[in-house]
Structures are given as C-alpha cells and as structure tokens.
N, C-alpha and C positions, 0 to 999 in steps of 0.2 A: 493526527494521532500521535505525533512525536511529543506533544505536550504532556501526554500521560506517562511518558517514560522518564521525565525529569525527576531527579531525586527529591526535589522540593514539592512535587505534586502531592496534594492532600487526598490520599486514597480514602480516608475515613469520611470526609465530606462527600466524595463521589458516591460511596456506598450508601450513605444515609439519604442522599438527595434524589438518587435515580429511582425510577419506577422498577418494581419487580413484575413478574409475569403470573397470570392466574393459573390455577391448577387445571382449568379447562384446556389450556394450550398444551400442557404436557400430556393430558389424556388424549387429545387429538393426535399428537405426535406418536404416542404409543399405539394408538389404534391404526395409524398409517404404517408403522414399522412392522416388518415381517422377519421372522427367523430369530436367531440367537440374540441374547442380550448380555453378551460377555464383556465387551469393551466399547465404551463411548468416549469420544474426545470432544471437548468443548473449546473451540478455538476463540481467541479474543476473550478469554474468561473474565477479565477485569477483576472485580471483587469476589468472583467465584461462586455466586449464589446459584447460577444455572448448573454448574458442575455438581454442587452439593445436592441440588434437587434430583439430578439424574442418578446420583448414587443410591437412591432409594429403589431404582428400577433396573440398574445394570450392575453386574458383578464388580466391575472396576470402571472408574471414570478418571480421565486425565484432563485437567484444565490447563490450557496453554495460553501464554500471552507474551507479546514482545516486550512488555514493560517489566523490568526487574522489580520496580517498586510495587506493582500490583501483585506479582507472584509472592513477594515477601509478606505483603499484608495478608494474603490467603493462608500462608503457612503458619502465621501466628494468630489466626482467628480461632478463638476458643470454640466457636460453634462447629468448626470443621475438624477439630482435633481427634475426636473419636473415630470418624471415618478415615482420617489419614493414618491413624495408628493401626487400624485393623486392615489396612491395605485396599480399602474400597475407593479411596480418593487420593489423587496425586496431583501436584501442581509443578509445572515445568516451563522453562522458556521455550517459546516456539511461535510460529506465525501461521497464518492461513495458507501461505505458499510453501512452507517448509515445516513438516512435522519434526518433533524430536527424533534423534537418530535411532532410538530403540524401537520405533514404530515400524513394523515390517509390512511388506506389501500384502494387501488383501487380508489384514488382520483385524480391522475395525468394523464394528456393527453399525455404529451411528456417529455422525459428526454434526455438531450444532455450531452455528455462528450467530450469536444474538447481538444485535446493535453494533456490528463491527465490520460486516462484509463490504460496506461502502469504502473502506480504506484499502482493500486488497487489490492486488493485480489479479483480475478475475480469471483470465486465462490460466495463470499459474495456480490459482486457488482450485479451480475445477480439475485441473490436471493432477494436482497433488491429492485432492480428495478422492479422485477416481483410483489413484495408485494404492492408497491405503485401505479404502473400503472394500469389503468382500462383495462378491456378486449379490445383488439384491439388498445391499446395505443402504441405510437411509442418510440423506443429507438434509438437514433442516436449517433454514435461514429465516431470521425475522428481525423486524425493526419496529420502533415507535418513533414518532416525530411530531412536532408542532402541536402542543395541546390547544384545545379549544376551551376558552373561558365561558362556561355555561351561563348564558344570560347577560354577558358583558362584552359586546362587540368592540367597545372602545379599548378594552384590554387586549383583545385580539390584534387590533391595529398597532398598538404599542409593541406588543410581542413581535409582530412581523417586521416592524421597522428595525428593532434592535437585532433581530436574527438574520435578516437578509439584505437590508438596505444600507446605503452609505449617505452620510451628511457631514460635509466639512464645515467646521465652525472656526471662528477666531477667538482664542482664549484671551484672558485679561492681560497677557504679555504680548499680544499681537501676533501669536503664532497659530498656525493651523493645527486643528485637532479633529480626529474622526469621532463623531458623536456615537455612532452605532457600531455593531460588531460584524456586520455582514462581510466586509472585506478581510476579516481576520480568520475566517475559516480556511482550512487547507482544502484546496481543490485538486482534482475533481471530486474528492471524497464527499464534500458537503452536498454537491449537486446530485451525486448518486443517492445520497440519503433522501434529499428533497423529492426525487423522482422515483424512489424505491427501486433503485438499480437501473432505471431508465432503459437505455438501449442495450444493456448487457444481455448477451445471448448465452443460454445454457447449451453446451455441446451435446447434441442429440445422440452422438455415437457413444457417449459416456453415461448419460442419465436419461431416465424415462419417467413416466407416470407423474408428470408435473401437477402438483396441487397448489394453487396460488389463491390467496384470499386477501383482499384489501378492504380496510374499513375506514370510512370517513364519517365522523360523528355529525357533520353538517347535513348529510344526506341519507345515511344508513341507520337502520334500527340496531339496537344493541345485540340482537340475536344473530346478526349476520356473521360474526366472527368470534371464535373462542379467545382470540387475543384482544380482549376488551379491557382497557386500563382506565379506570376512573378513580380520581383521588380528591378528597376534601382536604385542603391544606390552608395554611395561613400565608400572608404576604411574606413573613420572615422565612418560612420554609421554602417558598418559591424562590426567594433570593438565594438561598443555599443551592437550589437546583441550577440557577443561572451561573453560579460560581463554579459549577462542575463542568461547564462548557469549555471545549478546547479554545474557542474563539475568545472567551473571557480571559483565559490564561495568557493568550497572545496579546490581546488588547492591553492588559495590565502590564506586561513587560515593556510595552511601548509608551503608554501614557499613564501608568499607575501612579506616578509621582504627582499627577494633577488631581485625580479623584478616582473613586471606585465606580466603574461603569455599571456593575450589577446594582449597586446601591442607588445610582442615578436612575436606573430603569425602574426599580421598585418605588422610588420617590415619585416618579412620573405617574405610576399607577395610583399611588395614594393621592396625589394632587388631582388627578383626572376623575377618580371615582369616589373620593372622600373616604378612602380606606386608611387603616393604620396597620402597624406590624402584626396585630393579632386578628385582623379581619379574616374570616374564613370564606372560602369560595371553592367551587368545584371545577375541575378540569378533566377533560376526556381527550385521550391521545389518538391521533391518526395512527393506524397500525397496518402491517403487511407481513405475510409470511409465505414461504414457499417450501414445500416438501418434495424431495426427489428420490428416486431409486437408482443405484448404480446398475448399469446394464451388465 
C-alpha cells in the first residue's frame, strides 16, 4: 500500500484503470443498513468514487486515505466539487485503524472499506470502527480480485503467473532479473486479498448479523452477487490496469531500467493469443463483500 503514497504515484491512471462498483451493490448495502443516514465514512477512499456515490444517500460523507496524493486528487476532482462546496462530501487524511481526530465516539452511521481492508491491522480496524460507529451502525467491506478472461484460459494462465508467481531469468548482461511480479506485492496484504481476508476473525462482541457473499465467475451464476463486475476492454486498457498495481510500481523501481513489465505482460498476451493493442475481450472479476452491524 505504501506505493500509493508516493508523490510520483499516477492517481489519474489508477482512477481510470480500476473497476467501479455496480448500483446493485449500493442498493444491497442500503437495504442492509438500519437507522439514520447522517454520517458515512469511506476509509481507504483512493480516488474517492465510493465516497461520492455515498453522498447521494447520506447527509455527509468523509473519505479518508493514508495517501496525501490520493486525497489531493479527490479535492481537485471537478466531479466532486459541488458536493464538497455544499458540505456533503469531505476528504481527509486517515487510516482504517485511526479515524481523523474530529470523528467522535459513536457518531458514525456507516463505514465502508472498498478494496483496502487487506492492508489494515485488522484488530485495530475493528476496534476503531466499533469506537466510532453508533449502536446498530453498518460496516461494509468489499473486494474484487483476479479477473477471469472469458473464453481465454491461456490469458488466465499468463495473468496468474505475473500476479502470483516468481521466475528468475538471466538478462543480456548476465544478471538475474525477476520476470514476474508475485514477489513484489506487500505481504501479508496481498495474501489477505487473495483469500478474501482468509483467517481474519470478526470480533463477535463488537459486530453481529454477518452477511457475506463471495462470487467466483468460474462456478457461480451472475445472479449470485450484486457485486458483479464485468468489463469489455482492450489490451491497451488492460495494460493501464496492470500499471496501477502496487507490485508493478515496486517491480519498476527495481528493474524498470531494463524494460516495462506491464508491457512485457501484454506483449505475451498478444503473442500467445494473436491480439493487438485494440483487441477487445471481456473480463469478470472474482468478488466478495461482508456487511456487519455494530453491537
């Protein structure tokens, strides 16, 4: 996660390349939610689009992120300016484990953590969320990971290698170089994402009414989950998505003087499947969400 805090991080690329979430997910969240809708906090807000969406349903939404770069990009986003000016939307530095100092005990109706909870200290996250949520307030956590290339298992294999595996090669100078990006993800965060929080336990004395839904496009029907993310994209757009990965940023800091690993990955896709930059294909993401109520 630290890569997203660097000043040179390309937040515009991140915003354009990453998936957004369907209206059905927000509808399911609001159906689950009980009681007032005065204040929501979106932790790990990133480019801010979840915070902005929530501002349609809550009197005020505060998007927090550890990355000053991300927060600055939200504050200058023209799309958000109206909601910011009328006081419905605010962005501030903060973490899942430590809310901004102005957030009082039991003052929050909803906390969301979209595609970020794998980076947190989970005990501290649940403790802090319990502190600021009112009794009966909602905690919503969700993830997407590992798109499936519809009808192209060869592409799935290439994706998996670059995402999770390791292969040491010898370059033209006789030096070792890591071909794939698996070893460059921060751990244990990436493993928590791969396993959708794996062995993380929700404290039962703080939260109840657990609603958890996992969706795997290889075995489940589309109707199983409201968090259904399907995109039709080109090879070039997919390359931009890969360039938004934290592992890509770390790999490039180590070996970027040799070549661009995302471009190498997409070239492998093109060579293997006969694609070019403009070839379109469909991907569907594995997803998972959990809704909880503060006791």
